[in-house]
C-alpha positions in Angstrom: 11.4 -43.3 8.1 14.4 -41.0 9.2 13.1 -37.8 10.8 15.3 -34.5 9.4 17.0 -32.5 12.3 16.7 -28.9 12.1 19.2 -26.4 12.2 19.1 -24.7 15.0 19.8 -21.0 14.8 21.1 -18.4 18.4 17.8 -16.4 19.5 20.1 -13.8 18.6 19.9 -15.2 15.2 16.6 -14.8 14.9 15.4 -12.0 16.8 18.2 -10.2 14.5 16.5 -11.5 11.4 13.2 -10.6 12.6 14.1 -7.2 13.1 15.3 -6.7 9.6 11.6 -7.1 8.9 9.8 -5.2 11.4 12.2 -2.2 11.8 13.4 -2.1 8.6 10.3 -3.2 6.4 12.5 -5.4 4.3 10.3 -8.1 2.6 10.9 -11.0 4.3 11.6 -13.4 1.0 15.0 -11.2 0.7 15.9 -11.8 4.8 15.5 -15.0 4.3 17.7 -15.4 1.6 20.3 -13.2 3.3 20.4 -15.7 6.6 20.1 -18.9 4.0 16.7 -19.9 5.8 13.2 -20.2 4.2 10.5 -17.7 3.8 8.0 -19.8 6.7 11.1 -19.7 9.4 11.5 -16.0 9.1 7.7 -15.4 9.2 7.8 -17.7 12.2 10.7 -15.6 13.5 8.5 -12.4 12.8 5.7 -13.4 14.5 7.2 -14.5 17.7 9.4 -11.2 17.9 5.6 -9.3 17.5 4.9 -10.9 19.8 7.1 -10.5 22.2 7.9 -6.6 21.3 4.1 -5.4 20.8 4.6 -1.7 20.1 1.4 0.2 21.0 1.0 2.2 18.3 -2.2 4.8 18.1 -4.6 3.9 15.9 -4.9 6.0 12.9 -7.6 8.2 12.1 -9.5 7.9 8.7 -7.8 10.8 7.5 -4.1 9.4 8.3 -5.0 6.1 6.6 -6.6 7.4 3.6 -3.1 9.9 3.3 -0.9 6.3 3.8 -2.7 4.8 1.7 -2.5 7.2 -1.3 1.1 7.5 -0.1 1.8 3.6 -0.4 -0.1 3.9 -4.3 2.1 6.7 -5.1 5.3 4.7 -4.3 4.3 1.6 -6.0 3.2 3.6 -9.4 6.9 5.4 -8.5 8.9 1.9 -8.2 6.9 0.6 -11.5 8.2 3.7 -13.8 11.6 3.4 -12.2 11.5 -0.7 -13.4 10.2 0.4 -16.9 12.7 2.8 -16.8 16.0 1.2 -16.1 14.7 -2.0 -18.7 14.1 1.4 -21.4 18.1 2.1 -20.3 19.3 -1.3 -21.0 17.2 -1.7 -24.2 18.3 1.4 -25.8 22.0 1.1 -24.5 21.9 -2.9 -25.9 20.7 -1.5 -29.6 23.1 1.7 -29.4 26.0 -0.2 -29.2 
């Protein structure tokens, strides 16, 4: 059975892709698509990046954690509303023609 030769990516390339996920909070599939690699590769690079660049953030208090969860829930709701409104505008623009 022939062994598949893997493409070699420079450490700088891998770190840049991992930084997009970790520091800019971009979704792994989006970064993988932009870089032309699989999502699993990016996940592996992110895991390695986090291991070597361990940031010791102080733990959140209970009230901070609750506030964060509330804000994340609100962001999800607003994103859903925004997506719905975008589809509505497209529908009515098409219907108006």
